[in-house]
C-alpha positions as CSV (number, residue, x, y, z in Angstrom):
1,M,-6.9,20.2,8.2
2,R,-4.2,19.6,5.7
3,H,-2.0,22.3,4.3
4,F,-0.9,21.9,0.7
5,A,2.5,23.1,-0.3
6,V,3.7,24.5,-3.5
7,S,7.2,23.2,-3.4
8,R,10.2,23.5,-5.7
9,P,10.3,20.9,-8.5
10,E,12.2,17.8,-7.4
11,K,15.3,16.9,-9.4
12,A,14.9,13.7,-11.4
13,S,17.6,12.1,-9.2
14,E,15.6,12.8,-6.1
15,G,12.4,11.1,-7.1
16,G,10.3,11.7,-4.1
17,P,8.4,9.6,-1.6
18,G,6.5,8.0,-4.5
19,A,9.8,7.0,-6.2
20,T,11.0,5.6,-2.9
21,R,7.9,3.4,-2.4
22,L,8.1,2.3,-6.0
23,A,11.8,1.3,-5.5
24,L,11.0,-0.5,-2.3
25,R,8.1,-2.5,-3.8
26,N,10.2,-3.6,-6.7
27,G,13.2,-4.9,-4.9
28,A,15.5,-1.8,-5.3
29,P,16.3,-0.8,-1.7
30,A,19.5,1.0,-2.7
31,D,17.5,3.3,-5.1
32,A,15.0,3.9,-2.3
33,Q,17.7,4.8,0.1
34,R,19.2,7.3,-2.4
35,A,15.8,8.9,-2.8
36,L,15.3,9.1,0.9
37,S,18.7,10.6,1.5
38,A,18.1,13.3,-1.2
39,L,14.7,14.1,0.3
40,A,15.8,14.3,3.9
41,P,17.0,17.9,4.0
42,H,13.8,19.1,2.3
43,A,11.1,16.9,3.8
44,A,12.2,15.5,7.2
45,T,11.2,18.6,9.2
46,N,9.1,20.4,6.5
47,G,6.2,22.4,8.0
48,Y,3.8,21.1,5.3
49,F,2.0,17.9,6.1
50,S,1.7,17.1,2.4
51,I,5.5,16.9,2.2
52,R,6.5,15.7,5.6
53,E,4.0,12.8,6.1
54,P,4.7,11.0,2.7
55,Y,8.4,11.3,3.4
56,Q,8.0,9.9,7.0
57,T,5.8,7.0,5.6
58,A,8.5,6.2,3.0
59,L,11.2,6.3,5.7
60,C,9.2,3.9,7.9
61,E,8.4,1.6,5.0
62,A,12.1,1.4,4.1
63,G,12.6,-0.3,7.4
64,I,10.3,-3.2,6.8
65,A,13.0,-5.5,5.4
66,K,15.3,-4.8,8.4
67,D,12.8,-4.9,11.3
68,A,9.1,-5.3,10.3
69,K,7.9,-4.9,13.9
70,E,9.7,-1.6,14.2
71,A,8.3,-0.5,10.9
72,V,4.9,-1.3,12.2
73,R,5.4,0.9,15.2
74,C,6.8,3.7,13.1
75,L,3.8,3.6,10.7
76,E,1.2,3.2,13.4
77,A,2.5,6.4,14.9
78,L,1.6,8.2,11.6
79,V,-1.9,6.8,11.2
80,S,-4.6,9.4,11.9
81,D,-7.7,10.7,10.2
82,D,-5.5,13.0,8.2
83,A,-3.0,10.3,7.1
84,Y,-2.7,9.8,3.4
85,Y,-3.8,6.5,1.8
86,P,-0.2,5.3,1.1
87,T,0.5,5.4,4.9
88,R,-2.0,2.5,5.5
89,V,-0.7,0.8,2.3
90,A,2.7,0.7,3.9
91,L,1.2,-0.4,7.2
92,L,-0.4,-3.3,5.5
93,R,2.9,-4.4,4.0
94,A,4.5,-4.0,7.5
95,Y,1.9,-6.0,9.2
96,R,2.2,-8.8,6.7
97,A,6.0,-8.8,7.0
98,A,5.7,-8.9,10.8
99,G,3.3,-11.9,10.6
100,D,0.4,-9.9,12.2
101,D,-2.4,-11.4,10.1
102,A,-5.2,-9.9,12.2
103,N,-4.1,-6.3,11.8
104,A,-3.1,-6.9,8.2
105,L,-6.6,-8.1,7.5
106,A,-8.2,-5.2,9.2
107,T,-6.0,-2.8,7.3
108,A,-6.6,-4.5,4.0
109,H,-10.3,-4.2,4.6
110,W,-9.9,-0.5,5.5
111,L,-8.1,0.1,2.2
112,V,-10.8,-1.7,0.2
113,E,-13.6,0.1,2.0
114,H,-11.9,3.5,1.5
115,R,-11.0,3.1,-2.2
116,G,-12.7,6.5,-2.9
117,R,-10.1,8.1,-0.8
118,A,-7.4,6.5,-3.0
119,V,-8.8,8.4,-5.9
120,A,-9.7,11.7,-4.2
121,E,-6.5,12.5,-2.3
122,Y,-4.7,15.5,-3.7
123,L,-1.2,14.5,-3.1
124,G,1.4,15.7,-5.5
125,E,-1.2,17.0,-7.9
126,F,-2.9,13.6,-7.9
127,A,0.4,11.8,-8.8
128,A,-0.5,9.2,-6.1
129,Q,-3.9,8.4,-7.7
130,V,-2.8,5.5,-10.0
131,P,-0.4,3.9,-7.3
132,N,-3.2,4.3,-4.8
133,L,-5.7,2.5,-7.1
134,I,-3.3,-0.3,-7.7
135,A,-2.8,-0.6,-3.9
136,A,-6.5,-0.7,-3.4
137,D,-6.8,-3.7,-5.8
138,E,-3.8,-5.3,-4.1
139,A,-5.4,-4.8,-0.7
140,A,-8.5,-6.7,-1.9
141,V,-6.3,-9.6,-2.9
142,D,-4.4,-9.4,0.3
143,A,-7.6,-9.4,2.2
144,A,-8.8,-12.4,0.2
145,E,-5.5,-14.3,0.9
146,L,-5.8,-13.5,4.6
147,E,-9.5,-14.4,4.8
148,Q,-8.6,-17.7,3.1
149,K,-5.7,-18.3,5.5
150,A,-8.1,-17.7,8.4
151,G,-10.5,-20.3,7.0
152,H,-13.0,-17.8,5.7
153,A,-13.4,-19.2,2.2
154,D,-16.7,-17.4,1.5
155,A,-15.3,-14.0,2.4
156,A,-12.2,-14.7,0.3
157,K,-14.4,-15.7,-2.7
158,K,-16.5,-12.6,-2.4
159,L,-13.5,-10.3,-2.3
160,V,-12.1,-12.0,-5.4
161,G,-15.5,-12.0,-7.1
162,D,-16.0,-8.3,-6.4
163,L,-12.6,-7.4,-7.8
164,E,-13.0,-9.6,-10.9
165,A,-16.4,-7.9,-11.6
166,A,-14.7,-4.5,-11.3
167,W,-11.9,-5.7,-13.6
168,S,-14.2,-7.1,-16.3
169,G,-12.6,-6.2,-19.6
170,A,-9.2,-5.3,-18.0
171,D,-5.9,-6.8,-18.9
172,R,-6.2,-10.4,-17.6
173,D,-2.5,-11.0,-17.6
174,A,-1.5,-8.3,-15.1
175,P,0.4,-9.6,-12.1
176,L,-2.6,-8.9,-9.8
177,A,-4.9,-10.9,-12.1
178,R,-2.5,-13.8,-11.9
179,R,-2.6,-13.6,-8.1
180,M,-6.4,-13.5,-8.2
181,R,-6.5,-16.6,-10.4
182,A,-4.1,-18.5,-8.1
183,L,-6.2,-17.6,-5.1
184,D,-9.3,-18.7,-6.9
185,D,-7.6,-22.0,-7.9
186,R,-6.6,-22.6,-4.2
187,S,-10.2,-21.9,-3.1
188,G,-11.6,-24.3,-5.6
189,A,-9.1,-27.0,-4.5
190,E,-10.0,-26.5,-0.9
191,Q,-13.7,-26.7,-1.7
192,K,-13.2,-30.0,-3.5
193,K,-11.5,-31.5,-0.4
194,R,-14.6,-30.9,1.6
């Protein structure tokens, strides 16, 4: 059972695990490291799972660029039934960086299949909800890319089709929509070759 903490408000300069993940995923590792350093005294050994686990996830994720296989080991140690959704999001990134397509695909499918958890987790007063939903959509595209790479064009096409249906009426120029179109274009080109 998770314990939820009421913690002191974080200073803007500290950010938090969410800010760390945002910096890491947008090519700002120095900003991520500053956030991690500021959080360490408060979060590293905190007795509350809702503070400690997101910090540990961000710390592991920060190591992907240096040693993806070590980041995988670090994140795998955090995965449990109680682990927050962002832990598996980071694990998917680590598996892909380490070239472990089989585990990346399984993790991407888990994230897609557990989209409801992305919405329902009460982490930071639902502050993770929007990043989790974006990650769930990205996991669907990751799964489609990995299915296509494995030669499973039909599975890739279904994943993209399901996501496109869910996105009907949404901003079609979003970065993820562009990835989906590129994937669909590659699928069409491969189909024509056959």
